[in-house]
Each structure stands twice: as structure tokens, then as C-alpha cells.
C-alpha positions in Angstrom: -127.0 -223.4 49.2 -129.6 -223.4 46.5 -133.0 -225.0 47.1 -134.1 -228.2 45.1 -136.7 -225.9 43.2 -133.8 -223.6 42.3 -131.8 -226.3 41.0 -134.4 -227.9 38.9 -135.4 -224.5 37.4 -131.9 -224.2 36.4 -132.1 -227.2 34.2 -134.8 -225.9 32.5 -134.1 -224.3 29.1 -134.8 -220.4 29.3 -137.5 -219.3 27.0 -136.3 -218.0 23.8 -136.1 -214.1 23.4 -138.3 -212.9 20.4 -136.1 -212.5 17.4 -135.8 -208.9 16.4 -137.4 -208.2 13.1 -134.8 -207.7 10.2 -135.1 -204.3 8.5 -136.6 -204.8 4.9 -134.3 -202.1 3.7 -134.1 -200.8 0.2 -132.9 -202.9 -2.7 -130.0 -201.4 -4.7 -132.0 -201.6 -8.0 -134.3 -198.9 -6.3 -131.3 -196.6 -5.7 -129.3 -197.0 -9.0 -130.1 -197.8 -12.3 -129.0 -201.2 -13.3 -130.2 -204.8 -13.9 -129.5 -208.2 -12.4 -127.1 -210.2 -14.8 -127.4 -214.0 -14.8 -124.5 -216.3 -14.9 -123.5 -219.9 -14.4 -123.0 -219.4 -10.7 -125.4 -216.9 -9.8 -126.6 -213.3 -10.6 -124.8 -210.0 -9.8 -126.3 -206.7 -10.0 -124.6 -204.5 -12.9 -125.4 -200.4 -12.7 -124.7 -198.6 -16.0 -124.0 -195.2 -16.9 -123.0 -193.3 -20.1 -121.0 -190.2 -20.6 -120.7 -187.7 -23.3 -119.0 -184.9 -22.2 -116.2 -183.3 -24.5 -113.4 -183.6 -21.9 -114.3 -187.2 -21.4 -114.7 -188.2 -25.1 -111.4 -186.3 -26.1 -109.3 -189.6 -25.8 -111.1 -190.8 -28.8 -109.2 -188.4 -30.7 -105.8 -189.9 -30.2 -106.3 -193.2 -32.5 -104.1 -194.9 -32.2 -102.3 -194.7 -28.9 -98.6 -195.8 -28.2 -98.3 -195.7 -24.5 -95.0 -197.5 -24.3 -93.8 -194.4 -22.8 -95.6 -195.3 -19.7 -95.6 -199.0 -20.0 -92.4 -200.3 -21.7 -93.2 -202.7 -24.5 -97.0 -201.9 -24.3 -98.7 -202.5 -27.7 -100.3 -199.7 -29.9 -103.9 -199.7 -29.0 -107.1 -197.7 -30.2 -109.2 -195.9 -27.5 -112.0 -198.7 -27.7 -109.6 -201.4 -26.5 -108.9 -199.9 -23.1 -110.9 -200.6 -20.2 -110.6 -198.0 -17.0 -110.7 -199.9 -13.5 -111.7 -198.8 -10.3 -112.8 -200.6 -7.2 -114.7 -200.0 -3.9 -113.2 -202.7 -1.0 -113.9 -203.8 2.5 -110.7 -202.6 3.6 -107.9 -200.1 2.4 -105.0 -202.3 3.7 -105.6 -205.3 1.3 -105.1 -208.8 2.4 -107.0 -212.0 2.0 -109.8 -210.9 4.2 -110.7 -207.8 2.0 -113.4 -208.1 -0.4 -114.1 -206.2 -3.6 -117.7 -205.4 -3.4 -117.8 -202.9 -6.2 -116.0 -203.0 -9.6 -116.3 -200.2 -11.9 -115.4 -200.7 -15.7 -115.1 -197.8 -18.1 -114.7 -198.2 -21.7 -115.7 -196.4 -25.2 -118.7 -197.8 -26.8 -120.4 -196.0 -29.9 -118.6 -192.7 -29.5 -119.3 -192.3 -25.4 -118.0 -193.6 -22.3 -119.7 -196.5 -20.9 -119.2 -197.2 -17.1 -120.7 -200.5 -15.6 -120.4 -201.3 -12.0 -120.6 -204.9 -10.8 -121.8 -205.1 -7.3 -122.0 -207.8 -4.7 -125.0 -207.7 -2.4 -123.1 -210.0 0.1 -120.2 -212.2 0.2 -122.0 -215.3 -1.2 -122.5 -213.4 -4.4 -118.7 -213.0 -4.8 -118.4 -216.1 -7.5 -121.0 -214.6 -9.5 -119.4 -211.1 -9.5 -116.0 -212.4 -10.5 -117.6 -214.6 -13.3 -119.0 -211.5 -14.7 -115.9 -209.7 -14.5 -113.9 -212.2 -16.1 -116.1 -212.1 -18.9 -116.3 -208.4 -19.3 -112.4 -208.1 -18.9 -111.6 -210.5 -21.7 -111.9 -208.1 -24.9 -109.6 -205.6 -23.8 -105.9 -205.2 -24.9 -105.0 -202.6 -22.0 -106.3 -201.9 -18.8 -105.9 -198.3 -16.9 -106.0 -197.9 -13.0 -105.0 -195.5 -10.5 -102.6 -197.3 -7.9 -104.0 -200.5 -9.5 -100.8 -202.2 -9.6 -100.2 -202.0 -6.0 -103.9 -202.3 -4.7 -106.7 -203.0 -7.1 -105.5 -205.7 -9.3 -103.6 -207.6 -6.8 -106.8 -207.7 -4.7 -108.8 -208.9 -7.7 -106.3 -211.5 -8.5 -106.3 -212.7 -5.0 -110.2 -213.1 -4.9 -110.0 -215.1 -8.1 -107.4 -217.4 -6.7 -109.4 -218.0 -3.7 -112.5 -219.0 -5.5 -110.5 -221.5 -8.0 -110.3 -219.3 -11.1 -107.2 -219.2 -13.0 -108.0 -216.4 -15.7 -105.3 -215.2 -18.1 -105.9 -211.8 -19.4 -103.9 -210.7 -22.5 -103.7 -206.8 -21.8 -101.1 -204.4 -20.4 -101.5 -202.6 -17.3 -101.2 -198.8 -17.2 -100.9 -197.4 -13.6 -101.7 -193.7 -14.1 -100.4 -193.0 -10.7 -96.8 -193.3 -11.4 -96.6 -191.1 -14.7 -98.8 -188.5 -12.8 -96.3 -188.4 -10.0 -93.5 -188.1 -12.3 -95.0 -185.0 -13.9 -96.9 -183.1 -11.2 -95.5 -184.1 -7.6 -92.8 -181.2 -7.9 -95.6 -178.8 -8.0 -98.8 -180.2 -6.2 -98.9 -180.9 -2.5 -100.5 -184.2 -3.1 -101.0 -186.7 -6.2 -104.0 -188.4 -4.9 -106.7 -188.9 -7.7 -109.1 -186.3 -5.9 -106.2 -183.9 -5.7 -105.3 -184.1 -9.2 -109.0 -183.9 -10.4 -109.4 -180.6 -8.6 -105.8 -179.2 -9.6 -105.7 -180.1 -13.2 -109.5 -180.3 -14.3 -111.2 -177.9 -11.8 -113.4 -180.5 -10.8 -114.6 -180.5 -7.1 -117.3 -183.0 -5.9 -119.8 -181.4 -3.7 -121.2 -184.2 -2.0 -118.3 -187.0 -2.4 -118.0 -189.7 0.1 -114.2 -190.0 1.6 -112.6 -193.2 0.8 -111.9 -194.3 4.3 -115.6 -194.1 5.1 -116.7 -196.5 2.4 -115.9 -200.0 3.9 -118.0 -198.9 6.8 -121.1 -197.9 4.8 -120.8 -201.3 3.0 -120.9 -203.2 6.3 -124.1 -201.0 7.3 -125.6 -201.9 4.2 -125.1 -205.8 5.0 -126.3 -205.3 8.3 -129.7 -203.6 7.5 -130.3 -204.2 3.7 -130.8 -200.4 3.2 -128.9 -199.7 -0.2 -129.8 -195.8 -0.1 -126.7 -195.2 1.7 -124.7 -196.6 -1.1 -125.8 -194.3 -3.9 -122.9 -191.8 -3.0 -120.4 -195.0 -2.9 -121.5 -195.6 -6.5 -121.2 -191.9 -7.7 -117.8 -191.7 -6.0 -116.5 -195.0 -8.2 -118.3 -193.5 -11.4 -116.6 -190.3 -10.9 -113.0 -191.7 -10.2 -113.4 -193.6 -13.7 -114.3 -190.4 -15.4 -111.4 -188.8 -13.9 -109.1 -191.8 -14.9 -110.2 -190.9 -18.6 -109.6 -187.3 -18.4 -105.9 -187.9 -16.7 -105.0 -190.4 -19.5 -106.0 -188.1 -22.2 -103.9 -185.3 -20.5 -101.0 -187.3 -20.2 -101.3 -188.6 -23.7 -101.7 -184.9 -25.2 -98.8 -183.7 -22.9 -96.4 -186.3 -24.3 -97.2 -185.2 -27.8 -97.1 -181.4 -27.4 -95.8 -180.6 -23.9 -94.9 -177.0 -24.4 -98.7 -176.2 -25.3 -100.1 -178.5 -22.9 -97.9 -178.1 -19.6 -97.9 -174.6 -18.7 -95.6 -174.6 -15.7 -92.1 -175.5 -16.1 -92.0 -177.8 -13.3 -94.3 -180.1 -15.0 -92.5 -179.9 -18.2 -89.5 -180.5 -16.3 -91.1 -183.6 -14.6 -92.1 -184.9 -18.1 -88.8 -184.4 -19.3 -86.9 -186.4 -16.8 -89.7 -189.3 -17.5 -88.6 -189.1 -21.3 -84.9 -189.5 -20.4 -85.6 -192.2 -18.2 -87.6 -194.0 -20.7 -84.5 -193.7 -23.4 -86.1 -190.6 -25.4 -83.1 -188.6 -25.4 -83.6 -186.0 -27.8 -86.8 -185.0 -26.9 -86.0 -185.3 -23.2 -83.1 -182.8 -23.5 -84.9 -180.4 -25.4 -87.9 -180.1 -23.2 -85.7 -180.0 -20.2 -83.8 -177.3 -21.8 -87.0 -175.3 -22.4 -88.2 -175.9 -18.5 -85.0 -174.6 -17.3 -85.3 -171.4 -19.1 -88.0 -170.2 -16.5 -85.6 -171.9 -13.9 -86.6 -169.5 -11.2 -90.4 -170.7 -11.2 -89.0 -174.2 -10.3 -88.5 -175.6 -7.0 -84.7 -175.6 -6.1 -84.6 -179.4 -5.6 -86.1 -180.3 -9.0 -84.2 -177.4 -10.7 -80.8 -178.6 -9.4 -81.8 -182.3 -10.4 -83.0 -181.0 -13.9 -79.8 -179.3 -14.3 -77.3 -182.1 -13.2 -79.2 -184.6 -15.5 -79.4 -182.3 -18.6 -75.6 -181.5 -17.9 -74.8 -185.1 -17.6 -76.7 -186.0 -21.0 -75.0 -183.5 -22.8 -71.7 -184.7 -21.9 -72.6 -188.4 -23.0 -73.6 -187.1 -26.2 -70.3 -185.1 -26.7 -72.3 -182.0 -26.3 -70.4 -180.6 -23.4 -69.8 -177.2 -24.7 -73.7 -176.6 -24.5 -73.5 -177.4 -20.8 -70.9 -174.8 -19.9 -73.8 -172.0 -19.6 -75.6 -174.2 -17.4 -72.8 -174.7 -14.9 -71.8 -171.1 -15.0 -75.4 -170.3 -13.7 -75.2 -173.1 -11.1 -72.0 -171.7 -9.9 -73.6 -168.3 -9.4 -76.3 -169.8 -7.7 -74.4 -172.2 -5.6 -72.2 -169.1 -4.3 -75.3 -167.7 -2.6 -76.2 -171.3 -0.8 -75.0 -173.1 1.9 -73.7 -175.7 1.9 -71.7 -175.1 -1.2 -72.8 -177.3 -4.1 -69.3 -178.2 -5.6 -70.8 -180.2 -8.6 -70.9 -177.1 -11.2 -67.3 -176.0 -10.1 -66.0 -179.5 -10.6 -67.4 -180.0 -14.0 -66.6 -176.7 -15.1 -62.9 -176.8 -14.0 -62.9 -180.4 -15.7 -64.1 -179.0 -19.0 -61.7 -176.2 -19.0 -58.7 -178.4 -18.3 -59.1 -181.3 -20.4 -61.4 -180.1 -23.4 -61.1 -176.5 -23.8 -57.4 -176.6 -22.7 -57.8 -173.5 -20.9 -55.7 -173.8 -17.7 -56.1 -170.1 -16.7 -60.1 -170.5 -16.6 -59.8 -173.8 -14.9 -57.6 -172.4 -12.3 -60.0 -169.3 -11.8 -63.0 -171.7 -11.3 -61.2 -173.8 -8.6 -59.9 -170.8 -6.7 -63.5 -169.4 -6.6 -64.7 -172.7 -5.1 -61.8 -172.6 -2.4 -62.6 -169.1 -1.8 -66.3 -169.9 -1.1 -65.5 -172.9 1.1 -63.2 -170.5 3.2 -66.1 -168.0 3.5 -68.7 -170.2 4.4 -66.4 -172.1 6.9 -67.1 -175.6 4.9 -64.3 -178.1 4.4 -66.1 -180.7 2.2 -64.4 -181.6 -1.0 -61.4 -179.1 -0.3 -58.7 -181.8 -0.6 -60.0 -182.8 -4.0 -59.9 -179.0 -5.1 -56.4 -178.5 -3.9 -55.1 -181.5 -5.7 -57.0 -180.5 -8.8 -55.5 -176.9 -8.3 -51.9 -178.3 -8.0 -52.2 -180.4 -11.1 -53.5 -177.1 -13.0 -50.6 -175.2 -11.9 -48.1 -178.1 -12.7 -49.4 -178.1 -16.2 -49.3 -174.4 -16.4 -45.7 -174.6 -15.4 -44.6 -177.3 -18.0 -46.6 -175.1 -20.6 -44.5 -171.9 -19.8 -41.2 -173.9 -19.9 -41.9 -175.0 -23.3 -42.3 -171.5 -24.6 -39.3 -169.8 -22.7 -36.3 -169.0 -24.9 -33.3 -170.9 -24.3 -30.8 -168.8 -22.0 -27.9 -170.9 -22.5 -25.1 -171.5 -25.3 -23.4 -169.0 -27.5 -25.5 -165.9 -29.1 -25.2 -166.1 -32.9 -23.9 -162.6 -34.1 -24.3 -161.0 -37.5 -22.3 -162.5 -40.4 -19.6 -159.8 -41.3 
């Protein structure tokens, strides 16, 4: 049992502990160059940089741009009408609880690339950031991002909706990730922006901050107000935008002159497949044929896909004889591999049987495929090949019967 004194003491409020003094920190304007932009719902900090390197400004040489290959239906635009976007967020998974605390926008102005970074010093400034962003994006006709369709832009749109904004932007969205993957994934181990930057442009950042660490760095800033730790975050965002510009320029130049811009045949094959997918058949066929001249340098999986696509399009365009040498090479290569790829044997046999009307050649192709199946101990497709072989031999028999001389009836003798 507690004494009366103890129970009375328990009813008394405990003395408050002295509050820990909040660190003064270092403000963001003392860390990166910028200014506070006032607006109707508050102010937001905006950092500004200018880039004038030749490889960044080279996109200005392409005027106007017709990016419909990458964005079907996209309008023709001038480089000055493009805005490049990259964000830094409080999480990498997205969702309603993820905030966009830094939005970098790059655009061309007076012959140079200008990068403006809109920074949210705390959650209370989010309406001001969104209002400034809405005004900054309004003049542009095309937005370029890297994985922005799946991540950056849905997050920004979600924050607009949460705060009651319903902005309508009149721009096409070019997500560079998708065409970049189409062109370079067959040769590069990874198509992340950092790996493309290093592999294609030789840029290696010496003091870059990894993306997975950025959310925690921002949370630490919110806790103690020290913006010095955010200097590499701003630099990371800034360099991502510069790489976006370089990558856009490279893709534009590659589509205009792939043989001179894309040195590796695997890259040319990747672009050719993209051209075929977008309906640019003549260019795609010519480029794919060019890439396959160096077929030994191409990954076997890509090489087979390229050969199959090229031969199929040649057939559709009534240019089947041009596919015959391709099928022959595929047959020779398939003979050395397991399991046996029957596609070129079947296509070559169909061509000889139905178009060239060379039943002897068709029979030889099918017999070769059957021998290889027996040699490998494989059974897939065997019944189809036997059925084709029987049909070819029946046709041969009928052909022989038509040309055999008649052996019945009287033989006409000389007139005496």
C-alpha cells in the first residue's frame, strides 16, 4: 500500500523537462544559388542554373523536331517548346503519402539550357510549389522525362488533386526511358539513367548521391533544418536533367542517321525494330538488313528476333525472294544448336514448294530438318514435317506422271 504522501505526490503534475533547443541549421539559399518566388498561396525557393556545353546545346540544331516516332501523334515542336522534368521525392514507391519536394525543369532560353529547381522547405509549402509549377509548365508543348509516365508525372498530378488543383496542360509527354530501352537494352546490362549516361556519354559523377538515399536526406533536413546535406541532391537532379537533354538529342540524331550515329549493330537492330513497330517499314527493313550484315556481333536472342521480323515483313511486302538467303543462314546456324529452330526450315520449304515451284529443293530442306531432329533426339514439329514431306512427294509423283510417255495403244509406223 502506498502512503497518503505518495498518492498525493502522484496527483501533482510532474515538472516539465526543458525543451531541447532546435538547431538553427543552414538555410537553403546559403547552400545553392536561388531566390524566393512569391505567389498567391505563399513563397517557394527556386534555384537556377545555366548550361552552355556543346553536347547540351546540340539539341538546338534540330529545328523543328518531329518526335512522332517516340510519341505517336505528337506535334512538331521546336527545342524551345520542350521542358525537361526530373523530381526528387520522399519515397521511391509512390502513393498518396509520397511528396515531391524538389522539381527540376530544364528548357532552352537564349541559346542555353536553363535549369530551374522548385524546392519545398516543408510540407506547408506544397501548395506554393504546385502553384509555381503550374505556371512554369504552362507555356510548353512537350514534356520530356525518364520514367515520368509511370512515376514522376502521376505523383505530381496526385499532389495537384490533393490540393484541389485541376490544371490542364497542353503538351505531349515523351518518356525517354521506353525508346532508350528499345535501342540499347540488347547491348547494355542496364538502362538506368546513370548507366546510359556513363555508357553513351562517358559521364561518371564523382560525388553523386544514390537515389535511394535522397528521401532520408530530406527527412534529416526537415528534422534539423541544415540544408548543407541537400547540396548533392540539387546537383544530382541538375545532372539528371542535363543527361535527359543529351539522351533526347542522341535519339533524334539516331533516327535521322542511324548508320553514322549508332556504331554497334545491336543498337541499329533495336532502333530498326522500333521503326517497324511504328509503321516506318522501308526505313526499318533497310536498317535491320544493315544491322544483320554484322550478325555475329549481335546477341543470339536479338539476332533471331531481327531475322524473323525482317523475313516476315519481306513476305508481307511480296519480297519473299529477298528472305531466302536469310533463311538459309538461319538453317545453317540452327543446325549447330539445340533445340532445333524449325522456323527457317519451314519458311524455306514453303517458299520452294509454293512460290519457286522447286519440289526437289523443298524436299531437300524438309529431309534435312528431319535428319537434324533425329540426330538431336528431338520430336517437336516432326509430324508436321512428315506431313509436308508426304505432300511434296505426292506432288512430285503427279508431276512425273504428267510427263511420262503413254505406254498403251498402237505405235504408229512409217508410211510406206
